[in-house]
N, C-alpha and C positions, 0 to 999 in steps of 0.2 A: 336236181334242178330246182325243186320247190324250196329246199333248204336255203340255197343261195338267193333265191328270189325274196323270201321272207326275211332273211338275215339282212340283205341289202336295204329292204324297205324299213326294217327296224332301225338300222344305223342312220339312214337319212332322216327318219322321224326323230331320232334322238338328237342329231346334230342341230336341227332347226326348231324343234319344239320341246323335246324331252329335256335337253340341257338347260334352256331358258327356264323351264318350269322347276328343274332341280335347283338351279342357282337362286331362283326367286325364293323358294321354300327355305333354303339354307341361309339366305340373307335375313329372313325373318327370325330364324332361330339363333343365329350368331350375332347379327347386328353390331359389328365392330365399328362403332362410330369414331370420327376423328375430332380431336379437340381443336377447334378453330378460334382464333382471336386476332386482334390487330397485331401485326408483326411486320416490321420494316427493316430487314437486314440489307446488306449491300447486294446488288443484283447486277449480273452481266448478261445482257440480252444479245444473243448472237444471231446474225442473219447471213446464212450462206447464199451466195448469188453467182449465177452464171448467165451472162447476157440478159440482164433484167432491166435494161434501160427504160422500158415502158412502165415499170412497176416500182422501182427502187426508191424514187423520190417520195412517192405517196407513202410507201411503207416506212421509211425513216421518219417522215413528219408525223405519221400516226404514232410511232413509238415515242417521239419527243413530247407528244401531247398527252401521254398516258398520265393518269392520276396516281403518281408515285413520286416520292421525294427526289428531286433532280440530283442532289448531291450523293444519292445512294444508287443511282442508275448509270451503268456503263453500257453503251451501245457499240457493238463491234460488227462490222460488215466484212465478210471474207469473200473476196472475189476469186472464184475458182477458174483462173485463166480466161476471164471475160475478154471478148474481142470487140465488143460494141462500146457504148458510152457509159456503161455502168460505173466504172472506176472514176471517170471524170465527174459524174453526177455526185457520187459519194463524197469526193473531195470538197465539194461546195458546202457540205454540212460539217466540215472539220471545225469551223468556228463555233458550232453548237456542241462540240465535244465528241462527235462521231469518230470512231477509229476505223481505219481501213487496213485490212491485211490482204496482201496480194499473194495468191498461191499460184506460182508458175514453176513448171508446166502444170496444166490442169490435172488434178488427181482425184476429183470426185467429192461429193458432199461429206461423206464420212470422214475423210482425211481433213477436210476443211474444218469440221467440228473439232477433231483432235487438236489441230493446230491452234484454233481460237481459244479453246478451253485452257490450254497450256499457258496462254498469255493473259487470260481473264483474271480480274482481281476480285470479282464478286464472290460472296459466300454461297449464293444461289445462282445457278446457270439456267437461263431461259432460252429456248430455241424457237425461232420464228422462220417461216418461209418468206421469201422476198415479196410475194404477192398476197400475204396474209395481213388483214387489217384487224387489230384488236379493238374491242369495245373499251371505252375510257377506263373502266374499273377492272378490266380483265387481269392485269398484273397483280393488283391487290388481292383479287379473289383467288388467284392461283398461289400466291405467296403465303396467305394466311394459314394454309394447311401445314406449312413447315413449323408453325408454332408447336405442333404435336411432334415430339422427338422421335416417334416411331415411324414417321413419314419420311421417305427418302426421295420420292419421285412423284410428281403430280402432272397429270395431263388434263387439258381443258376440252372445250367443245368447239369443234370446227363446223361452222355452218356454211354449206355450199350454196351460193346464190345461183339461181337459174331463171332469169327473167324471161327467157325465150320459151320455156316450157318444153324442152326437147326430151326425148326418151332417156338419153344417157344421164342428163342432169337430174331428171325426176327420179330415175332409178337409183342414182347415187344418194340422193336425199333420203329416200325411203330406206335404203340399206343402212345408212348411218344412224337413222332413228332406232332401228333394230339393234345396231351395235352399241349405241349409247345406253340403251336399256340394260344390256348385259353388263356394261362397265359400271353402271350405277349399282347394280345388284352385287357384282363381284367385289366392289369396294367395301360393301358391308360385310362380306365374308372374310376380308383380309386384304387381298391385293388383286389388281387386274392384270391381264397378260398382254396388253398391247397399248399403244399410245398414238397420239396425233403429233407428228413431227412439226406441225405448224404452230402449236401452242402447248409446250410442255416444259417442265423444269426439274432440275435435279440438284441435290446438295453437291457442291464442287468436290468435296473429299470422297464422294462415292463414284465419281466419274472414272471409268476405266477406258483407256484408249482402245479403239476398235480397229479391226482389220478393214482395209479400204472397201472390201466387197460386202461388209456386214450391214444389215438394216438397222439403223439407230433406233427407230420406233419400236423395235422388238428386242434387240440385243441389250440395249442400255437398261430398260426396265427389268429384264430378267437378271442382269448383273446386279442390280440394286437388291432384288429379292435374295439373291445368293449371299449378299452381305448382311442379311438379316433385317432389312428395312421394308416398309410397306410402299406399294405403288398404287396410287389412288386416282380417282376421276373427280374433277371439280366442274359440275355443269354450269356454274355461274361465271367461269372464266371463258369468255366467248370470243372467238375470232371468226372473221368472214373471209371467204375466198370464192372466186367465181368457179362454178363447176365446169368441167370440160363439156364441150358441145359436140365434139367429133367422136364418133364411135371408134375409129381406128386409134386415136390418141388415148382414149380411155382403155382400150384393149391392151395397147402397148404398156401403159402404166401398170395395169393389173398383172400382166405377165412379169414385168420387172419386179414389182413388189412381192409377188408370189415366189419367184425364184430366190430372191434375197431372204425371204422368210424360211424357205426350205433349208437354205444354208445356215441360217441363224439357229433353227431348231436342231440341226445336225451338230453345230458347234457347241451348243449348250444342252446336249441330249441328257446330261446327268439330271437335269430338272424333271425328266419324264419318269423318274423313279417314284412310284406311288408309295412304296415302303418308306422312302426317305423324306419326301416332300408332301405326302398326303393329299389334301384337298387341292393345293395349288397345282400339283402334278396332274390331277384329274381335270382341272381347268385348262391346262395347256393341251392335254389330249383332246378335250372336247371342243374348246374354242378355237384352237389353232390347227393341230395335227389333223383331226378328223374333218374339220371345215375345209382345209386345203386339199384333202384327199377325197372329198365328197364326189368328185367327178368319177372316181373308180366305181363307187357304189351305184351311181346313176347308170353307168355303162353296164354293170352286172344286172341291174334291175331291168333295163330295156332289153338286153340280150335274152335273159331267162324268160321274160314275159313273152317275147317273140316265139320261143319254142313251146311255151305253155299255153299259147293262144287258144287252141282247140280243146283244152282239158276241162274248162269250166267257164260259164258265163262271166264269172268274176274276172278271170284273166283277160277275156275279150274286152270287157268294159274298162279295165285298167290300162290295157294297151291303147285303146282309143283315147283315153284321158292323157296318157303320156304323149302320144302323137299330136294331140290337140295343143298341148302346152308348147311343144317345140315348133309346131306350125305357126302358132300365134307369134312366137318370138321372131321367126323368119319373116312373117308378114310385116310386123312392126319395123324390123330392120330395113326391109325394102321400101316401106312407106317413108321412113325417116330419110333414107338415102335420096329419095325423090324430092325432098325439100318440104314435105308436108308434116306438120307437127301433130303428134299423137298424144292425147291427154289421158287415155285410159290404158291400163295394163302395161305401163312402162316398166314396172318392176319385173315383169316376165322376161323381157329382153335383157335387163341388167343382171338378173339372176343367172340366165344362161351365159352371159358374157363372162362373169367372174369365175364360173365353173370351167368353161372352155379355156380361159386364160390360165387357170390353175393347172389344168391338164397339160397345156403347152409348156408351162414353166417346169412341171415335173419331168417332162422329157428332157429339157435342157439340164435339169439337175442331175438326172441319171447319166447324162453325157459329160458331166463334170464342168459345165459351163458356168461362169460367174460374170456378174455385171457390176462395174465400178462407175462408169460414166454414163450419163443420160441427159437429155434435155429436160429442163424444169417443166413441171405441170403447169399448163396455161389454160385459163378459162376464156370466156368471151369478153 
């Protein structure tokens, strides 16, 4: 019982503290910098959209206003069976060179990307969400990394705006700051293991069509690494998107992303071979596999702690600490549901949310369930 308790505690410590320390130290030792310079190849910017009538016009205008040569920028919108005014709105921008692809019947975002890339003319393919707004120089910042011939895929920084200060939005913001620290350090060791689907780019010749249920933000970067190119993070390529304000919406999104991540890791499990892929395999195990499976170790930790409660004052204190953490999360959830905004300890609730969502997704994964279609992420 004690062995399971301390092993679970060690794994949890490693996932959230040990690995960040390890990758930080390795980044100092390896420091694999990227050669960046002014670089303006032809670019195809793809926006998949499903019922985005409230966002698509602003998103298109935002991309038209980007600081990048107009004659080298192709903008493609893929309507995935939209039933609202999305397609009507996009056609109004055809005079500006915007291209509309209609995908009927609806087949999901991944298939929309496959279809658009096949028709795209750009040397570099950039992906944006329909409700993502790029900073004026974001495209230049992301493209300059491709001056380095070793770079095959670049992801930027997504900033989630949260004007209302709700627990879900604050928690998401704090979580992404932690995530971007890891990506910055992983870039210096060679390659990162995940991306932001709202602002990322790939060399067209490296794009491999994906299965409809696969998660592009994870599968595509891993495919690029398999082809011998680097996947890196560019913090100055910034996009903004409203954070979700509804607990249920965020939870559903996290379950969906986790489920697709489990299938992605399963589909590309060859990359988990430390003997073959060395440090990058360790990164996938640490940053993805163990992170998504952390809920198992939290369950083991809590259960063993319960049975060890009377063995030593340490176990009593630790059990009280665990219960306090979960109780705070529940209280914040109840307060937020009542309409009262909580400004403190928001990360507590969000941390619990992503782990419960991962557990829910893992059950679906074991049942063989896959998800292709979903409603887009919407903020306030």
